[in-house]
DRENPA-3360 file (N, C-alpha, C; in nm, 2 decimals, always signed):
BEGIN
1 = XXXXXXXX = -8.07/+0.84/+4.91/-8.09/+0.88/+4.77/-8.10/+0.77/+4.67 ~ -8.01/+0.67/+4.68/-8.00/+0.56/+4.59/-8.05/+0.43/+4.65 ~ -8.13/+0.36/+4.57/-8.18/+0.23/+4.62/-8.17/+0.13/+4.51 ~ -8.12/+0.01/+4.55/-8.12/-0.10/+4.45/-8.27/-0.16/+4.45 ~ -8.33/-0.17/+4.34/-8.46/-0.21/+4.33/-8.47/-0.37/+4.32 ~ -8.40/-0.42/+4.23/-8.39/-0.57/+4.21/-8.26/-0.60/+4.14 ~ -8.21/-0.72/+4.15/-8.08/-0.75/+4.08/-8.08/-0.70/+3.94 ~ -7.98/-0.62/+3.90/-7.97/-0.57/+3.77/-8.04/-0.44/+3.75;
9 = XXXXXXXX = -8.10/-0.39/+3.85/-8.18/-0.26/+3.84/-8.14/-0.17/+3.95 ~ -8.12/-0.04/+3.92/-8.09/+0.06/+4.02/-8.17/+0.19/+3.98 ~ -8.21/+0.26/+4.09/-8.28/+0.38/+4.06/-8.26/+0.48/+4.17 ~ -8.27/+0.61/+4.13/-8.26/+0.72/+4.22/-8.34/+0.84/+4.17 ~ -8.35/+0.94/+4.25/-8.42/+1.06/+4.21/-8.33/+1.18/+4.21 ~ -8.35/+1.27/+4.11/-8.29/+1.40/+4.11/-8.40/+1.50/+4.11 ~ -8.37/+1.63/+4.15/-8.46/+1.73/+4.14/-8.51/+1.76/+4.00 ~ -8.64/+1.75/+3.97/-8.68/+1.77/+3.83/-8.64/+1.90/+3.77;
17 = XXXXXXXX = -8.63/+2.01/+3.85/-8.59/+2.14/+3.80/-8.44/+2.14/+3.76 ~ -8.36/+2.07/+3.84/-8.22/+2.06/+3.81/-8.20/+1.97/+3.69 ~ -8.28/+1.87/+3.68/-8.27/+1.78/+3.56/-8.30/+1.86/+3.44 ~ -8.40/+1.94/+3.44/-8.44/+2.02/+3.32/-8.33/+2.12/+3.29 ~ -8.27/+2.18/+3.39/-8.17/+2.28/+3.37/-8.03/+2.23/+3.33 ~ -7.98/+2.13/+3.40/-7.84/+2.08/+3.39/-7.83/+1.94/+3.32 ~ -7.94/+1.86/+3.32/-7.93/+1.73/+3.27/-7.92/+1.62/+3.38 ~ -7.93/+1.50/+3.34/-7.93/+1.39/+3.44/-7.79/+1.36/+3.50;
25 = XXXXXXXX = -7.78/+1.37/+3.63/-7.65/+1.35/+3.70/-7.65/+1.23/+3.78 ~ -7.53/+1.19/+3.81/-7.50/+1.07/+3.89/-7.37/+1.09/+3.97 ~ -7.37/+1.03/+4.09/-7.24/+1.04/+4.17/-7.15/+0.93/+4.13 ~ -7.02/+0.97/+4.11/-6.91/+0.88/+4.09/-6.80/+0.90/+4.18 ~ -6.71/+0.81/+4.19/-6.59/+0.82/+4.28/-6.47/+0.82/+4.20 ~ -6.38/+0.92/+4.22/-6.25/+0.92/+4.15/-6.15/+0.95/+4.26 ~ -6.05/+0.86/+4.27/-5.94/+0.88/+4.36/-5.99/+0.90/+4.50 ~ -6.10/+0.82/+4.54/-6.15/+0.83/+4.67/-6.24/+0.95/+4.70;
33 = XXXXXXXX = -6.27/+1.03/+4.60/-6.35/+1.15/+4.61/-6.47/+1.14/+4.53 ~ -6.59/+1.18/+4.59/-6.71/+1.17/+4.52/-6.72/+1.30/+4.43 ~ -6.76/+1.28/+4.31/-6.78/+1.39/+4.21/-6.91/+1.37/+4.14 ~ -6.96/+1.48/+4.09/-7.08/+1.47/+4.01/-7.05/+1.45/+3.86 ~ -7.13/+1.36/+3.80/-7.11/+1.33/+3.66/-7.25/+1.34/+3.59 ~ -7.23/+1.38/+3.46/-7.35/+1.39/+3.37/-7.37/+1.25/+3.30 ~ -7.49/+1.20/+3.29/-7.52/+1.09/+3.21/-7.53/+1.14/+3.06 ~ -7.43/+1.12/+2.98/-7.43/+1.18/+2.85/-7.44/+1.08/+2.74;
41 = XXXXXXXX = -7.56/+1.07/+2.69/-7.58/+0.97/+2.58/-7.52/+1.02/+2.45 ~ -7.48/+1.14/+2.44/-7.41/+1.19/+2.32/-7.26/+1.17/+2.32 ~ -7.21/+1.12/+2.43/-7.06/+1.10/+2.45/-7.03/+0.95/+2.42 ~ -6.94/+0.93/+2.33/-6.90/+0.79/+2.31/-6.83/+0.72/+2.42 ~ -6.76/+0.80/+2.51/-6.68/+0.75/+2.62/-6.70/+0.84/+2.74 ~ -6.66/+0.78/+2.85/-6.67/+0.86/+2.98/-6.54/+0.94/+3.00 ~ -6.55/+1.04/+3.07/-6.43/+1.13/+3.09/-6.44/+1.20/+3.22 ~ -6.33/+1.27/+3.25/-6.31/+1.35/+3.38/-6.27/+1.49/+3.34;
49 = XXXXXXXX = -6.31/+1.59/+3.42/-6.27/+1.73/+3.40/-6.12/+1.74/+3.42 ~ -6.05/+1.81/+3.33/-5.91/+1.82/+3.34/-5.86/+1.89/+3.46 ~ -5.93/+2.00/+3.50/-5.89/+2.07/+3.62/-5.91/+1.98/+3.74 ~ -6.02/+1.91/+3.75/-6.04/+1.82/+3.86/-5.94/+1.71/+3.87 ~ -5.91/+1.65/+3.76/-5.81/+1.54/+3.75/-5.67/+1.59/+3.80 ~ -5.63/+1.71/+3.76/-5.50/+1.76/+3.80/-5.51/+1.80/+3.95 ~ -5.62/+1.86/+4.00/-5.63/+1.89/+4.14/-5.62/+1.77/+4.23 ~ -5.67/+1.66/+4.18/-5.66/+1.53/+4.25/-5.53/+1.47/+4.24;
57 = XXXXXXXX = -5.44/+1.52/+4.16/-5.30/+1.47/+4.14/-5.30/+1.34/+4.06 ~ -5.40/+1.32/+3.97/-5.40/+1.20/+3.89/-5.29/+1.20/+3.79 ~ -5.22/+1.09/+3.77/-5.11/+1.08/+3.68/-5.16/+1.08/+3.53 ~ -5.09/+1.15/+3.45/-5.13/+1.16/+3.31/-5.07/+1.04/+3.23 ~ -5.15/+1.00/+3.13/-5.11/+0.88/+3.05/-5.13/+0.90/+2.90 ~ -5.05/+0.99/+2.84/-5.07/+1.02/+2.70/-5.18/+1.11/+2.67 ~ -5.23/+1.12/+2.54/-5.33/+1.21/+2.50/-5.43/+1.13/+2.41 ~ -5.54/+1.20/+2.38/-5.64/+1.15/+2.29/-5.69/+1.27/+2.21;
65 = XXXXXXXX = -5.70/+1.24/+2.07/-5.76/+1.34/+1.98/-5.91/+1.32/+1.98 ~ -5.98/+1.43/+2.00/-6.13/+1.43/+2.01/-6.19/+1.53/+1.92 ~ -6.30/+1.49/+1.85/-6.39/+1.58/+1.78/-6.52/+1.57/+1.84 ~ -6.58/+1.68/+1.88/-6.71/+1.68/+1.95/-6.78/+1.81/+1.92 ~ -6.89/+1.83/+2.00/-6.97/+1.95/+1.98/-6.89/+2.08/+2.01 ~ -6.79/+2.07/+2.09/-6.71/+2.19/+2.12/-6.59/+2.21/+2.02 ~ -6.58/+2.12/+1.92/-6.47/+2.14/+1.82/-6.37/+2.02/+1.83 ~ -6.25/+2.04/+1.78/-6.15/+1.94/+1.78/-6.04/+1.98/+1.88;
73 = XXXXXXXX = -5.98/+1.88/+1.94/-5.87/+1.91/+2.03/-5.79/+1.78/+2.07 ~ -5.68/+1.80/+2.13/-5.60/+1.69/+2.19/-5.60/+1.71/+2.34 ~ -5.65/+1.61/+2.41/-5.67/+1.62/+2.56/-5.59/+1.51/+2.63 ~ -5.55/+1.53/+2.75/-5.48/+1.43/+2.83/-5.56/+1.32/+2.87 ~ -5.50/+1.20/+2.88/-5.56/+1.09/+2.95/-5.51/+1.08/+3.09 ~ -5.58/+1.02/+3.18/-5.54/+1.00/+3.32/-5.55/+0.86/+3.36 ~ -5.45/+0.81/+3.44/-5.45/+0.68/+3.49/-5.53/+0.68/+3.62 ~ -5.66/+0.65/+3.60/-5.75/+0.65/+3.72/-5.87/+0.57/+3.68;
81 = XXXXXXXX = -5.96/+0.54/+3.77/-6.08/+0.48/+3.74/-6.20/+0.57/+3.79 ~ -6.31/+0.55/+3.72/-6.43/+0.61/+3.77/-6.52/+0.50/+3.82 ~ -6.55/+0.51/+3.95/-6.63/+0.41/+4.01/-6.78/+0.46/+4.02 ~ -6.87/+0.38/+3.97/-7.01/+0.42/+3.98/-7.08/+0.33/+4.08 ~ -7.08/+0.38/+4.21/-7.13/+0.29/+4.32/-7.27/+0.23/+4.30 ~ -7.36/+0.31/+4.25/-7.50/+0.26/+4.24/-7.51/+0.15/+4.14 ~ -7.42/+0.15/+4.04/-7.43/+0.05/+3.94/-7.33/-0.07/+3.97 ~ -7.25/-0.05/+4.07/-7.15/-0.15/+4.10/-7.05/-0.17/+3.98;
89 = XXXXXXXX = -7.02/-0.07/+3.91/-6.93/-0.08/+3.80/-6.82/+0.02/+3.80 ~ -6.71/-0.01/+3.73/-6.60/+0.08/+3.72/-6.55/+0.10/+3.58 ~ -6.53/+0.23/+3.54/-6.47/+0.26/+3.41/-6.32/+0.26/+3.43 ~ -6.25/+0.17/+3.35/-6.11/+0.15/+3.37/-6.03/+0.25/+3.29 ~ -5.90/+0.27/+3.34/-5.81/+0.37/+3.27/-5.77/+0.32/+3.13 ~ -5.73/+0.41/+3.05/-5.71/+0.55/+3.08/-5.85/+0.63/+3.07 ~ -5.87/+0.73/+3.15/-5.99/+0.81/+3.14/-5.95/+0.95/+3.08 ~ -6.02/+0.98/+2.97/-5.98/+1.11/+2.90/-6.02/+1.23/+2.98;
97 = XXXXXXXX = -5.94/+1.33/+2.98/-5.97/+1.46/+3.04/-6.04/+1.54/+2.94 ~ -6.14/+1.62/+3.00/-6.22/+1.71/+2.91/-6.23/+1.84/+2.99 ~ -6.24/+1.95/+2.91/-6.25/+2.08/+2.98/-6.39/+2.12/+3.02 ~ -6.45/+2.03/+3.10/-6.59/+2.05/+3.14/-6.62/+2.18/+3.22 ~ -6.54/+2.20/+3.33/-6.56/+2.32/+3.41/-6.52/+2.45/+3.33 ~ -6.42/+2.43/+3.24/-6.38/+2.55/+3.16/-6.50/+2.60/+3.07 ~ -6.59/+2.51/+3.03/-6.70/+2.54/+2.95/-6.82/+2.58/+3.04 ~ -6.80/+2.59/+3.17/-6.91/+2.64/+3.26/-7.01/+2.53/+3.29;
105 = XXXXXXXX = -6.97/+2.41/+3.26/-7.07/+2.30/+3.30/-7.05/+2.27/+3.45 ~ -7.16/+2.22/+3.51/-7.16/+2.19/+3.65/-7.11/+2.05/+3.69 ~ -7.05/+1.98/+3.59/-7.01/+1.84/+3.61/-6.86/+1.83/+3.61 ~ -6.81/+1.74/+3.70/-6.67/+1.71/+3.70/-6.63/+1.58/+3.62 ~ -6.73/+1.52/+3.57/-6.71/+1.40/+3.49/-6.83/+1.37/+3.40 ~ -6.82/+1.29/+3.30/-6.93/+1.25/+3.22/-6.93/+1.09/+3.21 ~ -7.04/+1.04/+3.21/-7.06/+0.89/+3.18/-7.12/+0.88/+3.05 ~ -7.04/+0.82/+2.96/-7.08/+0.81/+2.82/-7.14/+0.67/+2.78;
113 = XXXXXXXX = -7.15/+0.65/+2.65/-7.21/+0.53/+2.60/-7.13/+0.40/+2.63 ~ -6.99/+0.42/+2.66/-6.91/+0.30/+2.69/-6.97/+0.23/+2.82 ~ -7.04/+0.31/+2.90/-7.11/+0.25/+3.02/-7.26/+0.24/+2.99 ~ -7.32/+0.34/+2.94/-7.47/+0.35/+2.93/-7.53/+0.24/+2.84 ~ -7.45/+0.20/+2.74/-7.51/+0.10/+2.64/-7.52/-0.04/+2.71 ~ -7.47/-0.06/+2.83/-7.49/-0.18/+2.90/-7.62/-0.18/+2.98 ~ -7.70/-0.08/+2.97/-7.82/-0.06/+3.05/-7.94/-0.01/+2.96 ~ -8.06/-0.04/+3.01/-8.17/+0.03/+2.96/-8.19/+0.15/+3.06;
121 = XXXXXXXX = -8.18/+0.27/+3.01/-8.18/+0.39/+3.09/-8.31/+0.46/+3.07 ~ -8.38/+0.49/+3.18/-8.51/+0.56/+3.18/-8.49/+0.69/+3.26 ~ -8.53/+0.80/+3.20/-8.52/+0.93/+3.27/-8.66/+0.99/+3.27 ~ -8.72/+1.00/+3.38/-8.85/+1.06/+3.39/-8.84/+1.21/+3.43 ~ -8.85/+1.29/+3.33/-8.83/+1.44/+3.36/-8.94/+1.50/+3.45 ~ -9.05/+1.44/+3.46/-9.16/+1.49/+3.55/-9.13/+1.47/+3.69 ~ -9.08/+1.34/+3.72/-9.06/+1.30/+3.86/-8.91/+1.31/+3.91 ~ -8.82/+1.31/+3.81/-8.68/+1.31/+3.84/-8.63/+1.17/+3.86;
129 = XXXXXXX = -8.70/+1.07/+3.83/-8.66/+0.93/+3.85/-8.56/+0.89/+3.74 ~ -8.45/+0.84/+3.78/-8.35/+0.78/+3.69/-8.34/+0.63/+3.72 ~ -8.36/+0.55/+3.62/-8.36/+0.40/+3.64/-8.27/+0.34/+3.54 ~ -8.18/+0.25/+3.59/-8.10/+0.16/+3.51/-8.14/+0.02/+3.53 ~ -8.16/-0.05/+3.41/-8.19/-0.19/+3.41/-8.08/-0.25/+3.32 ~ -8.02/-0.36/+3.37/-7.92/-0.43/+3.28/-7.98/-0.47/+3.15 ~ -7.92/-0.43/+3.04/-7.97/-0.47/+2.91/-7.94/-0.61/+2.87;
% end
């Protein structure tokens, strides 16, 4: 599924219908478990679904106040990392918990601008190609 194209560049394909329905996804690893994440250019930071984090037994580390499209709230932080294998990068703790599955989203994590701004991101909706080039 994933291929490194040249140093500093990575690309993979997703189903174009799924891309149109759910948005661009990427596989990440949390506590040794592969989970699906949304590439979310509207999110300032990366996060993990609260239910998923608790199911994985991740330790909590305080809270974070958030204002977003779903309103305002205080959410738990978790002491864990999000590893993005295709990019060879890791999002360091704390990782904020978000009620993604509670809102009916198909994602267990999101990758936000804290990661995405390090890349030139191309999403081809027609073919399903997702390409990262180091910015």
